[in-house]
PALO-723621 format. One record per residue (C-alpha): x, y, z; residue in one letter. Coordinates in steps of 0.05 Angstrom, whole numbers, plus 32768, in hexadecimal, padded with zeros to 4 digits. Example, Ala and Ser with C-alpha at 12.3 -4.5 7.8 and 13.67 -1.06 7.14 Angstrom:
<recs>
80F6	7FA6	809C	a .
8111	7FEB	808F	s .
</recs>
This chain:
<recs>
7EF1	8046	8141	m .
7F29	8013	8141	y .
7F54	7FEE	8110	l .
7F6A	7FAF	8134	h .
7FB0	7F93	812E	l .
7FBE	7F52	8152	t .
7FF8	7F24	814A	r .
7FFB	7ED9	814A	g .
8003	7E9A	8120	p .
7FBF	7E9C	80FE	r .
7F9E	7ED8	80DD	f .
7F5C	7EE7	80BC	f .
7F3D	7F23	809B	i .
7F06	7F4A	80BE	r .
7EE0	7F89	80AC	m .
7ECD	7FBA	80E2	t .
7E86	7FD5	80E6	d .
7E95	8017	80C3	f .
7EB3	7FF1	8088	q .
7E73	7FC9	807D	k .
7E46	8006	8079	s .
7E35	8027	8037	n .
7E4A	806C	804D	t .
7E83	8099	8036	p .
7EBC	8092	8066	l .
7EC7	80DC	806E	t .
7ED6	80D9	80B8	q .
7EF8	8096	80B4	a .
7F24	80AB	807A	r .
7F37	80EB	809E	s .
7F49	80C2	80DB	a .
7F70	8090	80B1	l .
7F97	80C9	8092	k .
7FA9	80E2	80D8	r .
7FBF	809C	80EC	a .
7FE5	808F	80AB	w .
802D	80A5	80A9	t .
8062	80A0	8073	c .
80A8	8088	8084	w .
80DC	8094	804D	n .
8120	8077	805F	p .
8129	8071	8014	v .
8116	80A5	7FE0	t .
811C	80A4	7F95	g .
8109	8071	7F60	c .
8102	8068	7F15	n .
80C9	8053	7EE7	r .
80BF	8009	7EDB	v .
8078	8003	7EBE	s .
803D	8029	7EA3	a .
8023	803B	7EE8	g .
8062	8065	7EF3	c .
8055	8094	7EB9	a .
8038	80CD	7EE4	h .
805C	80BD	7F25	c .
8047	80ED	7F5D	y .
8086	80DC	7F85	a .
80B4	80F1	7F4C	e .
808F	8133	7F45	r .
8092	813F	7F90	m .
80DB	812D	7F95	a .
80F0	815F	7F60	h .
80C3	8194	7F80	r .
80E4	8189	7FC4	l .
8129	818B	7FA2	q .
8119	81CE	7F84	r .
8106	81ED	7FC6	i .
8145	81D2	7FE7	g .
812B	8199	8011	q .
816B	8177	8028	a .
8152	8130	8024	k .
8142	813B	7FDA	y .
8183	815A	7FC4	k .
818B	811F	7F95	n .
8146	8129	7F77	g .
8127	80E6	7F66	f .
8168	80BF	7F67	k .
8165	8085	7F98	v .
8180	809F	7FDA	t .
8187	807B	801D	l .
8177	80A2	805D	h .
8198	807D	8096	e .
8185	80B5	80C6	s .
813B	80A3	80BD	l .
8142	8059	80CB	l .
812E	805C	8114	s .
80F6	808F	810C	l .
80BB	805F	8116	p .
80D8	804A	8159	l .
80CD	8091	8172	s .
8083	808F	8162	w .
8064	8070	81A0	k .
801B	8073	818A	k .
8008	803C	8158	p .
8007	8054	8110	r .
7FFA	803A	80CB	l .
803D	8046	80A9	i .
8046	8047	805E	f .
808F	8035	8050	v .
80B2	805B	8018	n .
807A	8082	7FF8	s .
80B2	80A6	7FD3	m .
80D6	8068	7FBA	s .
80D4	801C	7FB3	d .
80F6	7FF4	7FE9	l .
8107	7FBC	7FB8	f .
8129	7FE9	7F86	h .
816A	7FCA	7F6E	k .
8190	8007	7F88	a .
817B	7FF9	7FD0	v .
81AE	7FCA	7FF0	p .
8195	7F8B	8011	l .
81B6	7F9F	8053	d .
818D	7FE0	8053	f .
814D	7FBA	8045	i .
815E	7F8C	807F	k .
8167	7FC8	80AD	e .
8122	7FE2	809A	i .
8103	7F9E	80A8	f .
8127	7F9C	80EB	a .
8109	7FDE	80FF	v .
80C3	7FC6	80EC	m .
80CE	7F88	8115	e .
80E2	7FB2	8151	r .
80A3	7FDC	814C	a .
8069	7FAA	8151	p .
8038	7FE1	8168	w .
8038	7FFD	8121	h .
801D	7FE1	80E0	i .
804E	7FE9	80A6	f .
8036	7FE8	805F	q .
8068	7FDC	8026	l .
8056	7FE1	7FDC	l .
8083	7FCE	7FA2	t .
8082	7FC7	7F56	k .
80C4	7FA0	7F5A	r .
80A4	7F5E	7F6E	s .
80DB	7F33	7F52	e .
810E	7F4D	7F83	r .
80DB	7F4B	7FBC	m .
80CE	7F01	7FAE	a .
8118	7EF2	7FA8	s .
8125	7F0D	7FEE	l .
80EC	7EEA	8011	v .
811A	7EB9	8035	g .
814D	7EEE	8048	r .
811E	7F1D	806D	l .
80F6	7F17	80AD	p .
80AB	7F21	80A2	w .
8090	7F3E	80E3	p .
8045	7F38	80EB	e .
803A	7F83	80EA	n .
8053	7F89	80A2	v .
8022	7F8C	8069	w .
8042	7F7E	8025	m .
8023	7F97	7FE4	g .
8030	7F9B	7F9A	v .
8016	7FC9	7F64	t .
7FF1	7FA9	7F29	s .
7FD6	7FDF	7EFC	e .
7FBC	7FAF	7EC6	s .
7FB9	7F65	7EB5	a .
7FFF	7F6A	7E98	k .
801A	7F71	7EDF	f .
7FF4	7F3B	7F04	t .
8035	7F14	7F07	y .
8046	7F43	7F40	r .
800C	7F26	7F67	m .
8028	7EE0	7F5B	s .
8069	7EF7	7F7A	h .
8043	7F15	7FB4	l .
8023	7ED2	7FC2	q .
8068	7EB8	7FD3	q .
8072	7EEA	800B	v .
8062	7ED4	8052	p .
8046	7F17	8066	a .
800B	7F1A	8097	a .
7FE5	7F44	8064	v .
7FF1	7F43	8019	r .
7FD0	7F7B	7FF3	f .
7FCB	7F93	7FAB	v .
7FC7	7FDB	7F94	s .
7FA5	7FE0	7F50	m .
7FB2	802A	7F4C	e .
7FB5	804A	7F1B	p .
7F89	8016	7EFB	l .
7F9A	8019	7EB1	l .
7F77	7FDC	7E95	g .
7F4C	7F9F	7EA6	p .
7F6B	7F6E	7ED8	m .
7F4A	7F2E	7EBF	g .
7F4D	7EF1	7EEB	d .
7F84	7F0B	7F19	f .
7FA1	7EDF	7F50	p .
7F78	7EDE	7F91	t .
7F95	7EA7	7FBD	k .
7FB8	7EC6	7FF9	g .
7FA5	7F0D	7FE4	i .
7F88	7F32	8020	d .
7F76	7F76	8004	w .
7F6B	7F98	7FC1	v .
7F6D	7FE4	7FB7	i .
7F54	8002	7F76	v .
7F5A	804A	7F5E	g .
7F5C	8074	7F20	g .
7F95	80A1	7F0F	e .
7F92	80EA	7F26	s .
7FBA	8128	7F17	g .
7FD2	8146	7ED5	p .
7FC8	811A	7E98	n .
7FA1	80E6	7EC0	a .
7F90	80A9	7E96	r .
7F47	8090	7E96	p .
7F2E	8053	7EBC	m .
7EF3	802B	7EA2	e .
7EB9	801C	7ED2	k .
7EB5	7FD4	7EB9	s .
7EFD	7FC7	7ECF	w .
7EEC	7FDC	7F16	v .
7EAC	7FB4	7F19	i .
7ED0	7F75	7F01	e .
7F05	7F7D	7F38	i .
7ED1	7F8A	7F6E	r .
7EA9	7F4D	7F59	n .
7EE6	7F20	7F5A	r .
7EF9	7F3A	7F9F	c .
7EB3	7F2E	7FB9	m .
7EB3	7EE7	7F9D	q .
7EF4	7ED8	7FC0	n .
7EE8	7EFB	8002	g .
7F1D	7F30	7FF7	i .
7F12	7F76	8016	p .
7F0A	7FA8	7FDD	f .
7F1C	7FF1	7FE4	f .
7F07	8020	7FAC	f .
7F2F	805F	7FB6	k .
7F1B	808E	7F7D	q .
7F05	8094	7F35	w .
7F40	80C3	7F29	g .
7F43	80F8	7EF4	g .
7F5F	813E	7EFC	f .
7F2F	814F	7F34	n .
7F28	8110	7F5E	r .
7EFC	8133	7F92	k .
7EC8	8140	7F5C	e .
7EC9	80FA	7F40	t .
7EC6	80D9	7F84	g .
7EC6	808F	7F96	c .
7E7E	8076	7F8F	l .
7E79	8035	7F69	l .
7E33	8022	7F53	e .
7E16	804D	7F8A	g .
7E41	802F	7FC2	k .
7E82	803D	7FE6	y .
7EB4	8005	7FEC	y .
7EE7	8014	8022	h .
7EF7	7FD0	803D	e .
7F39	7FC4	8062	m .
7F5A	7F88	8082	p .
7F69	7F82	80CC	s .
7F91	7F4D	80F1	l .
7F75	7F28	812D	t .
7F87	7EF0	815B	r .
7F69	7ED9	819C	a .
7F88	7EF3	81DC	g .
7FB2	7F2E	81C5	v .
7F98	7F6B	81A2	e .
7FB9	7FAD	8192	l .
7F85	7FE1	817F	s .
7F98	801A	8152	l .
7F67	8051	8163	e .
7F56	807B	8127	i .
</recs>
C-alpha cells in the first residue's frame, strides 16, 4: 500500500485503490498511524473559537506538566523549542508529519523568524509530507509572501461551523500544494462553504468529556458538496464519549478519501 508524493509544477488529486473501496480502513488506518508523526517545535496556545472549548492539547499539556515533563514546564503557555527544529532531518524514512499538534504555528506569540526556520527545515526534508493546521488564518494569509511554500507542505485550516468559513477563504490565498480543511469538531452546518482550490475535507464529531453533538444532516450536506466538487472527503468519526462505539459509518459506507500528489517522471512512494 502506498501514498504517493511527487513534486513538480502541476498537481492533481488521485485516490488509491483502497480509498475507493467501501471497507473500513482498519489496516490502512493502523498503517497510517505508524507512518504519521507529530513534530512540536512549538507548544502551547490559547482558545480563539468554539472549537477550542474542549481542547485535547491543553488537557495533555497540563497533564505532562504535572508529571514533570520538561518541555511542558510552562504548561500551555506558548513555548519555542529550538532544540527540536532539526528533528525531521534525522528521520530518513519518509513520514507524514503533523506540525505542532500541541500548538498553532501562526499564533501571534510565535515570532516570524521562528516560523521561517520551521519552513526552512520542511524545505530541506522533501522526502517527508508536512501537514500544518491553523485557526489563525488571518496571520497565515498575511505571511503568504514572506514564506517559502515547498511542495511537500500541506496547509489546512479548521472550520467548525459556517461562522468560520472565512478561514477557508484565507486558505485559498495560500500557494500550498495541498489545501485542506478540518471540520472537526463539527459544531454546526457548513452551508455553501468555499470549494475552489480546496483539495481535502476532513469531518469529525467531538470526542472526550462533555462532547457536543453533531447532526447527521450536517455531515451529509458536506459530503454531497465535496462529491459535487470533486474534493476527497474523509469522515473520521461520529464522536461522543466513546468514539469506538459510535464509529465512522455514514449511510452504510466508509469515507476515508485522501489526496496524493503526482507528476510524471519523479515519484517518491511513502510505504504504509
